[in-house]
C-alpha positions as CSV (number, residue, x, y, z in Angstrom):
1,M,-109.8,54.8,0.5
2,D,-110.0,58.5,1.0
3,S,-107.3,60.5,-0.8
4,T,-106.4,62.5,2.3
5,I,-105.5,59.2,4.1
6,I,-103.3,58.1,1.2
7,V,-101.6,61.5,1.1
8,S,-101.1,61.3,4.9
9,V,-99.6,57.8,4.7
10,I,-97.2,58.9,1.9
11,S,-96.2,62.0,3.8
12,M,-95.6,59.9,6.9
13,L,-93.4,57.4,5.0
14,G,-91.4,60.2,3.4
15,T,-90.8,61.8,6.8
16,V,-89.8,58.5,8.4
17,I,-87.5,57.6,5.6
18,G,-86.0,61.0,5.4
19,S,-85.4,61.1,9.2
20,M,-83.8,57.7,9.1
21,M,-81.5,58.6,6.3
22,G,-80.5,61.8,8.2
23,V,-79.8,59.9,11.4
24,M,-77.7,57.3,9.5
25,K,-75.6,59.9,7.7
26,S,-75.0,61.8,11.0
27,S,-74.1,58.5,12.6
28,D,-71.5,57.8,9.9
29,K,-70.0,61.2,10.3
30,T,-69.8,60.8,14.1
31,L,-68.2,57.3,13.7
32,Y,-65.6,58.8,11.2
33,R,-64.7,61.6,13.6
34,I,-64.4,59.1,16.5
35,E,-62.0,57.0,14.4
36,Q,-59.9,60.0,13.6
37,L,-59.7,61.0,17.3
38,E,-58.8,57.4,18.2
39,K,-55.9,57.6,15.7
40,K,-54.7,60.9,17.2
41,V,-54.9,59.5,20.8
42,E,-53.0,56.4,19.7
43,A,-50.2,58.5,18.2
44,H,-50.1,60.6,21.4
45,N,-50.0,57.6,23.6
46,N,-47.2,56.2,21.5
47,L,-45.3,59.4,21.9
48,V,-45.8,59.3,25.7
49,E,-44.5,55.7,25.8
50,R,-41.4,56.7,23.8
51,M,-40.7,59.7,25.9
52,T,-40.9,57.6,29.1
53,I,-38.3,55.2,27.6
54,V,-36.1,58.2,26.7
55,E,-36.4,59.6,30.2
56,Q,-35.4,56.3,31.8
57,E,-32.4,56.0,29.5
58,T,-31.4,59.6,30.3
59,K,-31.6,58.9,34.0
60,A,-29.5,55.8,33.6
61,N,-27.0,57.7,31.5
62,N,-26.8,60.5,34.1
63,N,-26.2,57.9,36.8
64,R,-23.4,56.3,34.8
65,L,-21.8,59.7,34.2
66,K,-21.9,60.5,38.0
67,R,-20.4,57.2,38.8
68,L,-17.6,57.7,36.2
69,E,-17.0,61.2,37.5
70,K,-16.6,59.8,41.1
71,E,-14.2,57.1,39.8
72,D,-12.1,59.8,38.1
73,K,-12.0,61.9,41.2
74,N,-10.9,58.9,43.3
75,D,-8.1,58.0,40.9
């Protein structure tokens, strides 16, 4: 075999392997970042759910207070 063909094949293999390794490393970083974002979104959604409960309880407490105030005025 001609030496230029051998050098070309080795160069091509090096390029392909290097590119694949770069893509895999980039993919790993992207997946890690997505996981971190998912954790932040989950924490945010948890906060939103808790605040919704607090708002409902506050509304119920306000209604109770208004009712008690009306009862006190009527007595």
